[in-house]
C-alpha positions as YAML, in Angstrom:
chain: A
units: angstrom
residues:
- id: 1
  name: MET
  ca: [113.46, 105.57, 109.24]
- id: 2
  name: HIS
  ca: [111.80, 102.25, 108.47]
- id: 3
  name: ASP
  ca: [111.94, 99.51, 111.08]
- id: 4
  name: THR
  ca: [111.62, 96.03, 109.64]
- id: 5
  name: THR
  ca: [109.07, 93.63, 111.04]
- id: 6
  name: GLU
  ca: [109.96, 90.12, 112.17]
- id: 7
  name: GLN
  ca: [108.24, 88.77, 109.04]
- id: 8
  name: GLU
  ca: [110.32, 91.04, 106.79]
- id: 9
  name: ARG
  ca: [113.48, 89.92, 108.57]
- id: 10
  name: LEU
  ca: [112.46, 86.27, 108.19]
- id: 11
  name: ASP
  ca: [111.64, 86.78, 104.51]
- id: 12
  name: GLY
  ca: [115.07, 88.33, 103.98]
- id: 13
  name: LEU
  ca: [116.75, 85.49, 105.82]
- id: 14
  name: VAL
  ca: [114.92, 82.90, 103.70]
- id: 15
  name: ALA
  ca: [115.93, 84.72, 100.50]
- id: 16
  name: GLN
  ca: [119.55, 84.75, 101.64]
- id: 17
  name: LEU
  ca: [119.46, 81.06, 102.57]
- id: 18
  name: ARG
  ca: [117.89, 80.24, 99.19]
- id: 19
  name: ALA
  ca: [120.89, 81.88, 97.51]
- id: 20
  name: ASP
  ca: [123.43, 80.29, 99.88]
- id: 21
  name: LEU
  ca: [122.09, 76.71, 99.90]
- id: 22
  name: PRO
  ca: [121.01, 75.74, 96.38]
- id: 23
  name: GLY
  ca: [120.61, 71.99, 95.97]
- id: 24
  name: GLU
  ca: [121.38, 71.16, 99.60]
- id: 25
  name: ASN
  ca: [119.69, 68.25, 101.35]
- id: 26
  name: ARG
  ca: [117.08, 68.61, 104.07]
- id: 27
  name: ALA
  ca: [119.43, 67.99, 107.02]
- id: 28
  name: THR
  ca: [121.89, 70.64, 105.85]
- id: 29
  name: VAL
  ca: [119.16, 73.17, 105.17]
- id: 30
  name: GLU
  ca: [117.54, 72.61, 108.58]
- id: 31
  name: LYS
  ca: [120.89, 73.02, 110.33]
- id: 32
  name: TYR
  ca: [121.54, 76.36, 108.64]
- id: 33
  name: VAL
  ca: [117.97, 77.63, 109.02]
- id: 34
  name: ARG
  ca: [118.04, 76.98, 112.77]
- id: 35
  name: GLN
  ca: [121.52, 78.47, 113.11]
- id: 36
  name: ARG
  ca: [120.69, 81.66, 111.21]
- id: 37
  name: VAL
  ca: [117.33, 82.17, 112.94]
- id: 38
  name: SER
  ca: [119.12, 81.91, 116.27]
- id: 39
  name: GLU
  ca: [121.92, 84.27, 115.20]
- id: 40
  name: VAL
  ca: [119.52, 87.03, 114.18]
- id: 41
  name: GLY
  ca: [117.30, 86.53, 117.23]
- id: 42
  name: LEU
  ca: [114.05, 85.70, 115.48]
- id: 43
  name: ASN
  ca: [111.34, 83.81, 117.35]
- id: 44
  name: VAL
  ca: [110.37, 81.09, 114.87]
- id: 45
  name: GLY
  ca: [108.46, 77.95, 115.87]
- id: 46
  name: ASP
  ca: [109.19, 74.42, 114.73]
- id: 47
  name: ASP
  ca: [106.24, 74.41, 112.32]
- id: 48
  name: GLU
  ca: [107.57, 77.50, 110.54]
- id: 49
  name: ILE
  ca: [111.11, 76.04, 110.50]
- id: 50
  name: ALA
  ca: [109.72, 72.88, 108.87]
- id: 51
  name: ARG
  ca: [107.85, 74.96, 106.26]
- id: 52
  name: ILE
  ca: [111.02, 76.89, 105.42]
- id: 53
  name: VAL
  ca: [113.08, 73.70, 105.18]
- id: 54
  name: ASP
  ca: [110.43, 72.11, 102.93]
- id: 55
  name: ASP
  ca: [110.60, 75.17, 100.70]
- id: 56
  name: LEU
  ca: [114.41, 75.26, 100.48]
- id: 57
  name: ALA
  ca: [115.57, 71.63, 100.56]
- id: 58
  name: ALA
  ca: [116.39, 69.84, 97.32]
- id: 59
  name: ASP
  ca: [115.21, 66.44, 98.55]
...
């Protein structure tokens, strides 16, 4: 059995958010990134959240 690492879980979450939020603005993307990270119990700092939002947001 393969246990996923936190980074693998985060990568999967980002891929899912990329598919779910195409073309969304920064505020919407940040809201959903923070919500989903919390739901899955990942420990992600504000700097990493900002990097993810920068990567996903349309504006």
